C-alpha positions as semicolon CSV with decimal commas, in nm:
position;residue;x (nm);y (nm);z (nm)
1;Q;-1,539;0,002;-12,769
2;V;-1,339;0,323;-12,779
3;Q;-0,963;0,342;-12,788
4;L;-0,795;0,662;-12,674
5;V;-0,440;0,772;-12,751
6;E;-0,291;1,083;-12,590
7;S;-0,002;1,281;-12,730
8;G;0,166;1,617;-12,687
9;G;0,329;1,578;-12,348
10;G;0,685;1,683;-12,280
11;L;0,917;1,898;-12,075
12;V;0,852;2,270;-12,054
13;Q;0,970;2,556;-11,836
14;A;0,737;2,723;-11,590
15;G;0,522;2,979;-11,767
16;G;0,529;2,784;-12,090
17;S;0,254;2,609;-12,283
18;L;0,172;2,264;-12,414
19;R;-0,123;2,126;-12,608
20;L;-0,230;1,772;-12,538
21;S;-0,434;1,575;-12,788
22;C;-0,646;1,268;-12,739
23;A;-0,742;1,078;-13,052
24;A;-1,036;0,841;-13,027
25;S;-1,133;0,546;-13,241
26;G;-1,493;0,467;-13,327
27;R;-1,777;0,622;-13,521
28;T;-1,974;0,763;-13,229
29;F;-1,715;0,998;-13,079
30;S;-1,964;1,283;-13,085
31;S;-2,180;1,093;-12,834
32;Y;-1,909;1,085;-12,569
33;V;-1,830;1,313;-12,281
34;M;-1,453;1,347;-12,266
35;G;-1,250;1,411;-11,955
36;W;-0,891;1,485;-11,860
37;F;-0,731;1,362;-11,540
38;R;-0,377;1,373;-11,410
39;Q;-0,168;1,185;-11,159
40;A;0,146;1,325;-11,004
41;P;0,404;1,093;-10,843
42;G;0,280;0,970;-10,508
43;K;-0,057;1,140;-10,547
44;E;-0,407;1,030;-10,634
45;L;-0,569;1,072;-10,973
46;E;-0,702;1,425;-11,005
47;F;-0,978;1,568;-11,225
48;V;-0,860;1,838;-11,464
49;A;-1,139;1,910;-11,714
50;A;-1,442;1,768;-11,890
51;I;-1,623;1,860;-12,210
52;S;-1,970;1,773;-12,330
53;W;-2,043;1,572;-12,644
54;S;-2,100;1,889;-12,845
55;G;-1,815;2,086;-12,693
56;G;-2,060;2,346;-12,572
57;V;-2,014;2,281;-12,201
58;T;-1,685;2,253;-12,016
59;Y;-1,584;2,213;-11,654
60;Y;-1,244;2,271;-11,497
61;A;-1,073;2,202;-11,170
62;D;-1,011;2,522;-10,977
63;S;-0,637;2,459;-10,998
64;V;-0,636;2,491;-11,378
65;K;-0,925;2,728;-11,443
66;D;-0,824;3,030;-11,656
67;R;-0,501;2,853;-11,759
68;F;-0,624;2,540;-11,938
69;T;-0,874;2,518;-12,223
70;N;-1,054;2,200;-12,319
71;S;-1,189;2,170;-12,673
72;R;-1,286;1,903;-12,922
73;D;-1,313;1,848;-13,296
74;N;-1,574;1,580;-13,356
75;A;-1,488;1,564;-13,726
76;K;-1,136;1,455;-13,627
77;N;-1,240;1,240;-13,329
78;T;-0,999;1,440;-13,117
79;V;-1,012;1,631;-12,791
80;Y;-0,752;1,888;-12,692
81;L;-0,620;2,034;-12,370
82;Q;-0,440;2,364;-12,421
83;M;-0,227;2,430;-12,115
84;N;-0,088;2,780;-12,063
85;S;0,105;2,942;-11,780
86;L;0,225;2,602;-11,668
87;K;0,351;2,558;-11,313
88;P;0,578;2,293;-11,161
89;E;0,276;2,157;-10,973
90;D;0,117;2,072;-11,310
91;T;0,379;1,799;-11,351
92;A;0,196;1,469;-11,386
93;V;0,088;1,196;-11,624
94;Y;-0,220;1,322;-11,805
95;Y;-0,496;1,085;-11,908
96;C;-0,799;1,134;-12,127
97;A;-1,115;0,940;-12,059
98;A;-1,451;0,886;-12,228
99;V;-1,805;0,794;-12,136
100;R;-2,101;0,774;-12,371
101;R;-2,344;1,042;-12,260
102;T;-2,551;1,305;-12,441
103;T;-2,645;1,486;-12,121
104;M;-2,386;1,677;-11,928
105;G;-2,292;1,680;-11,563
106;R;-1,961;1,776;-11,411
107;F;-1,813;1,428;-11,474
108;S;-1,528;1,495;-11,233
109;E;-1,509;1,144;-11,085
110;D;-1,286;0,886;-11,252
111;K;-1,542;0,612;-11,183
112;E;-1,786;0,787;-11,418
113;Y;-1,570;0,706;-11,722
114;D;-1,560;0,380;-11,914
115;Y;-1,257;0,423;-12,139
116;W;-0,906;0,552;-12,067
117;G;-0,595;0,632;-12,263
118;Q;-0,245;0,524;-12,168
119;G;-0,139;0,869;-12,052
120;T;0,119;1,125;-12,157
121;Q;0,386;1,272;-11,930
122;V;0,400;1,646;-11,867
123;A;0,696;1,784;-11,676
124;V;0,726;2,151;-11,583
125;S;1,062;2,276;-11,461
126;S;1,100;2,575;-11,230
C-alpha cells in the first residue's frame, strides 16, 4: 500500500508560480511511476504529467509543456510539480497518483494508476 499526500496548492495571480509536492509512504517509492492529474469544476480528470521511477523520463500534457516541470527525490519519497507562468485555465484540484512499474510508458490514463492522493486546490486569478 502507498499513501499519497499532496501539498503546495493555493491562490496565485496569472503569470505566477507554485510548487506542488506529493509525499509518499512506503519503502519502495523508487519503484513507482508517479503521475499528476487535475480536475477543473465541471470538467473531466485531465492528465498533466508523469515521471518514471528513476526520474529520468517525463511526459507532459501539451497544455502545460514548457511551463510545468515534474521531478522527484526518491530519498525523500517525494515528487514535485513546479508550475510556472500559471494561467486561469490551470485552476483545478491537482492529484498525484502512483503505480508500481519499472518500465516507462506515457501513463496518461487515470485507470493506469493504483494509488491516489486527496488532491490540492490551485486557483489562478486573472
